C-alpha positions in Angstrom: 14.9 5.5 -47.5 16.2 6.8 -44.1 14.5 5.4 -41.1 13.5 7.9 -38.4 13.8 7.1 -34.7 11.3 8.5 -32.2 12.8 9.9 -29.1 10.1 10.1 -26.5 11.9 11.7 -23.6 13.8 11.0 -20.5 12.3 9.4 -17.3 13.7 9.3 -13.9 12.4 6.6 -11.5 12.7 6.6 -7.7 11.2 3.5 -6.1 11.0 2.8 -2.3 14.1 0.9 -1.0 12.7 -2.6 -1.2 13.4 -5.3 -3.9 9.7 -5.9 -4.2 9.4 -2.3 -5.4 12.6 -1.9 -7.3 12.2 -4.9 -9.5 8.8 -3.8 -10.8 10.2 -0.4 -11.5 13.1 -2.1 -13.3 10.7 -4.1 -15.4 8.6 -1.1 -16.2 11.8 0.7 -17.3 12.6 -2.2 -19.6 9.2 -2.0 -21.2 9.5 1.8 -21.6 13.0 1.6 -23.0 11.7 -0.7 -25.8 9.4 2.2 -26.6 12.3 4.6 -27.1 12.3 6.3 -23.7 15.6 6.9 -21.9 15.1 5.7 -18.4 17.2 6.3 -15.2 16.6 4.3 -12.1 17.7 5.9 -8.9 18.3 4.0 -5.6 20.9 3.2 -3.0 24.1 1.3 -4.1 23.2 -1.9 -2.3 19.9 -2.1 -4.1 21.4 -1.3 -7.5 24.1 -3.8 -6.8 21.5 -6.5 -6.8 20.3 -5.5 -10.3 23.8 -5.1 -11.7 24.9 -8.5 -10.5 21.9 -10.7 -11.3 22.2 -12.2 -14.7 18.5 -12.0 -15.4 18.5 -8.2 -15.0 20.0 -7.6 -18.4 19.1 -4.2 -19.8 19.7 -2.0 -22.7 21.8 1.2 -23.0 18.5 3.1 -22.7 18.4 2.3 -19.0 21.0 3.8 -16.6 21.3 3.2 -12.9 22.0 6.2 -10.6 23.3 5.8 -7.1 21.5 7.7 -4.4 23.7 8.2 -1.3 22.0 8.3 2.0 23.5 11.0 4.4 26.7 9.9 6.1 25.2 11.1 9.5 23.3 7.8 9.5 26.3 5.6 8.8 26.9 4.4 12.4 23.4 3.2 13.0 22.7 2.4 9.3 25.7 1.1 7.5 25.5 0.8 3.6 24.4 -2.9 3.7 21.3 -1.7 5.5 20.3 0.9 2.9 17.6 -1.6 1.8 14.7 -3.3 3.4 16.1 -6.7 2.5 17.7 -8.3 5.6 17.1 -5.0 7.5 16.6 -5.7 11.3 13.0 -4.7 12.1 14.1 -2.0 14.6 15.9 -0.1 11.8 12.9 0.3 9.4 12.0 3.7 10.8 15.7 4.7 10.6 15.9 3.7 7.0 12.8 5.8 6.1 14.2 8.8 8.1 17.5 8.5 6.2 15.6 8.3 2.9 13.8 11.5 3.8 17.2 13.1 4.6 18.4 12.2 1.1 16.1 14.9 -0.3 19.0 17.4 -1.0 21.0 14.7 -2.8 18.0 13.8 -5.0 17.4 17.4 -5.8 21.0 17.6 -7.3 20.2 14.5 -9.4 17.0 16.1 -10.7 18.9 19.3 -11.6 21.7 17.4 -13.3 19.5 15.1 -15.4 16.6 17.4 -16.1 14.2 14.6 -16.9 10.9 15.1 -18.6 9.1 13.0 -16.0 9.6 11.6 -12.5 8.0 8.3 -11.7 8.0 7.8 -7.9 6.8 5.5 -5.2 4.4 5.7 -2.2 6.6 6.8 0.8 8.5 9.9 -0.5 6.2 12.9 -1.0 9.2 15.2 -1.1 10.2 13.7 -4.5 7.3 14.9 -6.6 7.4 18.2 -4.6 11.0 18.8 -5.8 10.1 17.8 -9.4 7.1 20.1 -9.5 9.3 23.0 -8.3 11.6 22.4 -11.2 8.7 22.1 -13.7 9.2 18.4 -14.1 6.1 16.2 -14.5 5.5 13.7 -11.7 3.5 10.4 -11.7 3.2 7.9 -8.9 3.6 4.2 -9.8 2.2 1.7 -7.3 3.6 -1.8 -7.2 0.7 -3.2 -5.1 -2.7 -4.5 -6.4 -5.8 -2.4 -6.8 -8.0 -4.5 -4.3 -5.6 -3.9 -1.4 -5.2 -0.3 -2.3 -9.0 0.1 -2.3 -9.1 -1.1 1.3 -6.2 1.2 2.2 -7.7 4.3 0.7 -11.2 3.6 1.9 -9.9 3.2 5.4 -7.6 6.2 5.3 -10.0 8.6 3.7 -13.2 7.5 5.5 -15.1 7.5 2.2 -18.8 7.2 2.1 -18.7 5.9 -1.5 -20.1 2.4 -1.7 -17.3 -0.1 -1.1 -17.1 -2.6 -4.0 -16.1 -5.5 -1.9 -18.0 -5.3 1.4 -17.7 -9.1 1.6 -14.0 -8.8 2.4 -13.4 -10.1 5.9 -9.9 -9.9 7.3 -9.0 -11.7 10.5 -8.7 -9.4 13.5 -5.0 -10.1 14.0 -4.2 -9.2 10.4 -6.3 -6.0 10.6 -4.4 -4.9 13.7 -1.1 -5.4 11.8 -2.4 -3.4 8.9 -3.7 -0.7 11.2 -0.4 -0.5 13.1 1.6 -0.2 9.9 -0.4 2.6 8.3 -0.6 4.6 11.5 3.1 4.3 12.4 4.8 7.7 12.5 8.3 8.0 11.0 10.2 11.2 11.0 7.1 13.1 12.2 4.8 11.8 9.4 2.3 9.0 9.7 2.6 6.3 6.9 -0.9 6.8 5.6 -0.3 10.6 5.4 2.8 9.9 3.4 0.8 7.8 1.0 -2.1 10.3 0.7 0.3 13.2 0.0 2.1 11.1 -2.6 -1.1 10.3 -4.5 -2.2 13.9 -4.2 1.0 15.2 -5.9 0.7 12.7 -8.8 -0.5 14.6 -11.9 -3.7 13.5 -13.5 -3.0 9.8 -13.4 -1.5 7.1 -11.3 0.2 4.0 -12.7 -0.5 0.6 -11.0 0.9 -2.8 -11.4 -2.2 -4.8 -12.3 -4.5 -5.7 -15.2 -8.2 -4.9 -15.9 -8.5 -8.6 -16.6 -8.4 -9.4 -12.9 -9.1 -6.1 -11.1 -11.3 -3.9 -13.3 -13.9 -3.0 -10.6 -11.2 -2.1 -8.1 -9.4 0.1 -10.7 -12.6 1.9 -11.5 -13.3 2.4 -7.8 -9.9 3.9 -7.2 -10.3 6.4 -10.1 -13.6 7.4 -8.5 -12.2 7.7 -5.0 -9.1 9.7 -6.0 -10.5 11.7 -8.9 -7.5 10.6 -11.0 -7.2 8.1 -13.7 -5.7 4.7 -12.6 -3.7 3.3 -15.5 -2.8 -0.4 -15.2 0.6 -1.3 -16.6 0.0 -5.0 -16.7 1.6 -7.7 -14.6 5.3 -6.8 -15.4 6.2 -10.5 -14.8 9.6 -11.3 -16.2 9.7 -14.2 -18.7 12.1 -16.9 -17.7 15.2 -17.2 -19.8 18.2 -19.4 -20.1 20.0 -16.9 -17.9 17.7 -17.8 -15.0 18.4 -21.5 -15.3 19.3 -23.4 -12.1 20.3 -26.8 -13.5 20.1 -28.6 -10.1 16.6 -27.4 -9.4 15.3 -28.1 -12.9 16.8 -31.5 -13.0 15.2 -32.4 -9.6 11.8 -31.1 -10.8 12.1 -33.0 -14.1 12.1 -36.3 -12.2 8.6 -35.5 -10.7 5.2 -36.2 -12.2 3.3 -33.3 -13.8 1.6 -31.0 -11.3 2.8 -33.1 -8.3 5.1 -30.7 -6.5 4.2 -27.8 -4.2 6.6 -24.8 -4.3 7.0 -23.0 -0.9 8.3 -19.5 -0.6 7.6 -16.4 1.5 9.4 -13.8 -0.5 12.7 -11.9 -0.1 11.5 -9.6 2.7 9.7 -11.7 5.3 11.5 -13.9 7.7 9.5 -16.7 9.2 9.5 -17.1 13.0 10.6 -20.3 14.6 7.0 -21.2 15.3 5.9 -20.5 11.7 8.8 -22.6 10.3 7.9 -25.5 12.6 4.2 -25.5 11.7 4.8 -25.2 8.0 7.4 -27.9 8.0 5.1 -30.3 9.9 2.3 -29.4 7.5 4.4 -30.1 4.5 5.4 -33.4 6.0 1.9 -34.4 6.9 0.6 -33.6 3.4 2.8 -36.3 1.8 3.1 -34.0 -1.3 6.5 -33.5 -3.0 7.9 -30.0 -2.3 10.6 -27.5 -3.1 11.0 -25.0 -0.2 13.0 -21.8 -0.4 14.3 -21.0 3.0 15.8 -17.6 3.7 17.5 -16.1 6.7 18.4 -12.5 7.5 22.0 -11.4 7.2 23.7 -12.2 10.4 21.5 -15.1 11.3 23.9 -17.9 11.9 21.3 -20.7 11.8 21.8 -23.5 9.3 18.9 -25.1 7.5 19.2 -28.2 9.7 19.0 -26.0 12.8 16.0 -24.1 11.6 13.9 -27.0 10.6 12.3 -29.6 13.0 14.7 -32.3 14.0 14.8 -35.1 11.5 12.6 -33.3 9.0 14.9 -33.7 6.0 15.6 -37.4 6.8 11.9 -38.2 7.1 10.9 -36.3 3.9 14.0 -37.6 1.9 13.7 -37.5 -1.9 10.2 -36.1 -1.6 11.6 -32.7 -0.9 14.2 -30.2 -2.0 15.2 -27.4 0.3 17.1 -24.4 -1.1 18.6 -21.4 0.7 18.7 -18.0 -0.9 17.6 -16.6 -4.2 16.1 -18.9 -6.9 14.6 -18.2 -10.4 11.0 -18.2 -9.1 9.4 -17.5 -12.5 11.2 -20.5 -14.1 10.2 -22.8 -11.2 6.6 -21.8 -11.3 6.6 -22.4 -15.0 7.8 -25.9 -14.7 5.1 -28.5 -15.5 5.9 -30.5 -12.3 4.7 -27.6 -10.1 1.1 -28.1 -8.9 0.7 -25.5 -6.2 2.4 -22.5 -4.5 2.5 -22.1 -0.8 2.8 -18.3 -0.7 2.7 -15.2 1.5 0.7 -13.6 -1.4 3.1 -10.7 -2.0 1.8 -9.0 -5.1 4.7 -10.0 -7.3 4.5 -13.6 -6.3 0.7 -13.6 -6.8 1.0 -12.3 -10.3 3.7 -14.8 -11.2 1.5 -17.7 -10.0 -1.4 -16.4 -12.0 0.7 -16.0 -15.1 2.0 -19.6 -14.8 -1.5 -21.0 -14.0 -0.3 -22.4 -10.6 -3.0 -22.5 -7.8 -2.1 -20.7 -4.6 -2.1 -22.0 -1.1 -2.3 -18.6 0.7 -0.6 -18.0 4.0 -0.4 -14.1 4.1 1.7 -12.4 6.7 1.8 -8.6 6.6 0.5 -5.3 5.1 -1.3 -6.0 1.8 -0.9 -9.7 1.7 -4.2 -10.6 3.4 -6.0 -8.6 0.8 -4.2 -10.2 -2.0 -5.0 -13.6 -0.5 -8.7 -12.6 -0.3 -8.6 -11.6 -4.0 -7.0 -14.9 -5.0 -9.7 -16.8 -3.2 -12.5 -14.7 -4.6 -11.1 -15.3 -8.2 -11.2 -19.0 -7.4 -7.5 -19.5 -8.2 -6.3 -20.3 -4.7 -7.3 -21.5 -1.2 -6.4 -19.8 2.1 -5.0 -21.8 5.0 -7.6 -21.1 7.8 -6.4 -19.7 11.1 -8.0 -19.4 14.5 -7.7 -16.6 17.0 -4.1 -15.5 17.6 -2.7 -18.8 16.2 -1.1 -17.8 12.9 -0.6 -21.2 11.3 -1.7 -24.8 12.2 0.1 -27.7 10.7 -3.0 -29.8 10.2 -4.6 -27.0 8.1 -1.4 -26.5 6.1 -1.3 -30.2 5.3 -5.0 -30.4 4.4 -5.0 -27.4 2.0 -1.8 -28.5 0.3 -3.1 -32.0 -0.3 -6.5 -30.6 -1.4 -5.1 -28.1 -3.9 -2.4 -30.4 -5.4 -3.8 -33.9 -5.2 -7.5 -34.3 -4.3 -10.7 -34.0 -6.3 -11.8 -31.2 -4.0 -9.1 -29.0 -5.5 -10.0 -29.7 -9.1 -12.0 -26.5 -9.6 -9.2 -24.3 -8.2 -6.7 -26.0 -10.5 -9.0 -25.6 -13.5 -9.6 -21.9 -12.8 -5.9 -21.1 -12.3 -5.2 -22.7 -15.7 -8.1 -20.8 -17.4 -7.1 -17.5 -16.0 -3.5 -18.0 -17.1 -4.7 -18.9 -20.6 -6.8 -15.8 -20.7 -3.9 -13.6 -19.7 -1.6 -15.3 -22.3 -4.1 -14.7 -25.1 -4.4 -11.0 -24.4 -2.6 -8.8 -26.8 0.9 -8.9 -25.4 1.5 -5.3 -24.8 -1.9 -3.7 -25.0 -1.8 -2.2 -21.5 1.7 -0.9 -22.0 0.6 0.7 -25.3 -2.0 2.7 -23.3 0.7 3.7 -20.8 3.1 4.9 -23.5 0.4 6.9 -25.2 -0.7 8.6 -22.0 2.8 9.5 -21.0 3.6 10.9 -24.4 0.3 12.9 -24.5 0.8 14.3 -21.0 4.5 15.0 -20.6 6.8 14.4 -23.5 6.8 15.3 -27.2 7.8 12.9 -29.9 10.4 14.2 -32.2 12.1 12.6 -35.2 
């Protein structure tokens, strides 16, 4: 008997030019390709180079990568290695967004050539769905942030009088000022919050979001009410670790440690710690007396060595208790190792979901944008503890040490450790692809027709 294959249509994805956005789009593309969608991911060559070269980013022939060239008129100020937010000097962020806007004609040509059934786009490019709609192509926004942080953003931007579902949220004044500055920054004549509001307005009858009802049901429901559109969670989209991810040196080091005895320290691929922050965190780790693996990253062009960046004598004093690694590491594999007992994290959404999946309690030190809201959610769920701060002082070594020791070693952290494990178990016992099944059905019903 001949087997029939369902062809569910062609999707073009356009994420914002940041690895923290591109990788969730890539993982969503992977899931959709397994459901017989043909998916194209469009980004700048430097971003796609990361996907092409990383061994863990293996993908099927149903996913194709398409280079988006930014206009050559920006080449002097913004050379190709800066066509991404990773390692981008802060003073060039506005220039990158302006150049991205100027790529509108090039993206139009890609749309015309591919003629996809659907465009899935990000939060900073309202011109992308505008072009798709002009060509009678469906358009849906996919958000890589969490629902709780988005609740705050939208409630703040729209000035809603709908009852706020988490009035107890209290964000330190310094963090709120950073958030306020970010969303009210104007780039290329458009304020960031207006970019976002226009993007969500152009999304069809639904918006995809990287989260699960298991942890954010009330926030997802609130967003649907506030926007008048259905919020469709796609799940955590956390990559499972594979042998391709393996870093033998790190795994061998971890295997020599006792179960749940090591704290993993990482602040993501985008944020660069200041000298003061590195100093306080290092002294806090040292004072905690807990074993640690610390991922230290520098911007391109920063000629500091690890020895120069860390306090004098730090590595000698911590000795075999610590492992310091520069650059990229297989984070999901590290978090899944039984020796890991805590995660000192900036609470980027991807890192937060990886920790939850692995059942690792979080020591929260949020830095920018949505991270304070993610940290608050983690604390509210009982799967993490925030490092307290006072006034303008971002981090105090004594508090870093106290919270690390409490979460990883002491009786006071027993409840956080237990809740982190319980939540991980609940997520693992959910039907593996139930949220993705909902996504697929809604995409098929709304935009593409199944054909045999």
